[in-house]
C-alpha positions in Angstrom: 162.6 158.0 184.4 160.3 156.4 186.7 158.8 157.6 189.8 159.7 155.3 192.2 156.2 154.3 194.7 155.1 155.9 197.7 155.6 152.8 199.8 157.7 149.7 199.8 156.1 146.8 197.5 157.0 144.4 200.6 154.8 146.8 202.9 152.0 147.1 199.8 151.2 143.6 199.5 150.1 143.5 203.5 147.8 146.3 203.5 144.3 145.1 203.8 141.2 147.1 202.4 138.9 149.0 204.4 135.3 147.9 204.4 132.7 150.2 203.9 129.5 149.8 206.1 126.8 147.7 204.2 123.7 150.0 203.0 121.5 147.5 205.3 123.3 149.3 208.0 123.1 152.7 207.4 119.3 152.6 205.9 116.7 154.8 207.8 113.5 152.8 206.4 112.5 150.3 209.2 112.6 146.6 207.8 108.8 146.3 208.9 107.4 149.1 206.3 109.4 147.4 203.5 106.9 144.8 201.7 108.1 141.2 201.6 108.2 140.0 197.9 107.7 136.3 197.1 108.5 135.2 193.9 106.4 132.2 192.6 107.7 130.7 189.7 105.6 128.2 187.6 106.8 124.3 188.0 109.7 123.9 185.6 108.2 121.5 182.4 111.3 119.3 182.3 109.3 116.7 180.0 109.1 119.5 177.0 112.9 120.3 176.7 114.3 117.3 174.2 118.1 117.8 173.7 118.8 116.4 170.0 122.6 115.7 168.4 121.1 116.3 164.7 118.3 118.5 163.6 114.6 116.8 163.4 114.0 115.3 160.1 111.7 117.1 158.0 108.1 114.9 157.6 107.1 114.9 154.0 103.8 113.3 153.6 103.4 111.2 150.4 101.5 111.9 147.9 99.1 108.8 146.5 100.5 109.4 143.1 104.4 109.1 144.1 103.3 106.3 146.4 102.3 104.4 143.3 105.1 105.3 140.5 107.8 103.1 139.5 111.3 103.3 140.7 112.4 105.2 137.9 109.9 107.8 138.6 110.9 108.0 142.3 114.8 108.6 141.4 114.7 111.3 138.9 114.0 114.4 140.8 111.9 117.2 139.6 114.0 119.8 137.5 113.3 123.5 137.9 114.7 125.8 134.8 113.8 128.9 134.1 111.6 128.6 130.4 113.5 130.0 127.6 111.9 131.1 124.6 113.3 129.3 121.1 115.3 132.3 120.4 116.7 132.5 123.6 117.4 128.6 123.7 119.2 129.0 120.1 121.2 131.7 121.3 122.0 129.7 124.7 122.9 126.6 122.6 125.2 128.9 120.6 127.4 130.1 123.4 127.4 126.6 124.8 128.8 125.3 122.2 131.2 128.4 121.6 132.1 127.9 125.5 132.8 124.4 125.1 134.9 124.6 122.2 137.5 127.2 123.1 137.2 124.7 127.1 138.5 121.7 125.2 141.0 123.6 123.3 142.7 124.8 126.1 142.8 121.8 127.6 144.3 120.1 124.7 147.0 122.5 124.6 147.8 121.3 128.2 148.0 117.5 127.3 151.5 116.4 127.5 152.8 118.7 129.7 154.2 118.6 133.5 151.3 120.1 135.3 151.9 121.5 139.2 149.1 120.3 141.9 147.0 123.2 141.1 147.0 123.2 137.4 146.3 119.4 137.5 143.2 120.6 140.0 142.0 122.9 137.5 142.1 120.4 134.9 139.9 118.1 136.7 137.4 120.8 137.1 137.3 122.1 134.0 136.4 118.2 132.9 133.6 118.0 135.5 132.1 121.2 134.3 132.9 120.0 130.7 130.7 116.9 131.3 128.0 118.6 133.2 127.6 120.8 130.4 127.0 118.5 128.2 124.6 116.3 130.4 122.3 119.5 130.5 122.8 120.2 127.4 121.5 116.4 126.6 118.3 117.6 128.3 117.9 120.9 126.5 118.5 122.8 129.9 120.4 125.6 128.0 120.6 127.6 130.8 122.2 125.4 132.6 124.6 123.9 130.0 125.9 127.6 129.2 126.2 128.5 132.7 128.6 125.6 133.1 130.2 125.7 129.7 131.3 129.4 130.6 132.9 128.0 134.2 134.7 125.5 132.0 135.5 128.3 129.8 137.2 130.7 132.3 138.9 127.9 134.0 140.6 126.6 131.2 141.4 129.9 129.9 143.2 130.6 133.4 144.8 127.1 133.1 146.3 128.2 129.7 147.4 131.5 131.3 149.6 129.5 133.8 151.8 127.3 131.4 
């Protein structure tokens, strides 16, 4: 049950609000006792603001040795790899080889089968990880090679499970 409004809607639209007297009219403090506040703002430094559509390019100083190096030296990026002990390197190499073997075996099981789009995408990602892992192994970056080979292995196991 809805309660009917006390006044009809047609007349409710015609009602106008009653304004309250403003604070200036009811103030008991004379205007001459209030201090006059003047805010002085410094001039706006318009020449300091620049609008950029892209972030500023970093400014990197060229070292004398880098400026005189050959083109091959300039194109080769410095590698930062954790230093592994010979024993850790041997273990990482074994794990890399094992993961690559499993990934290639799982890829072989998908060979010749009709794959859906998701499975075909997995195959391309697995091949990319295998390629990158082999490249890292060639430069003896075993921690990176192990990581990439493990990613290839995990994705290939997911692919083999979906076949």
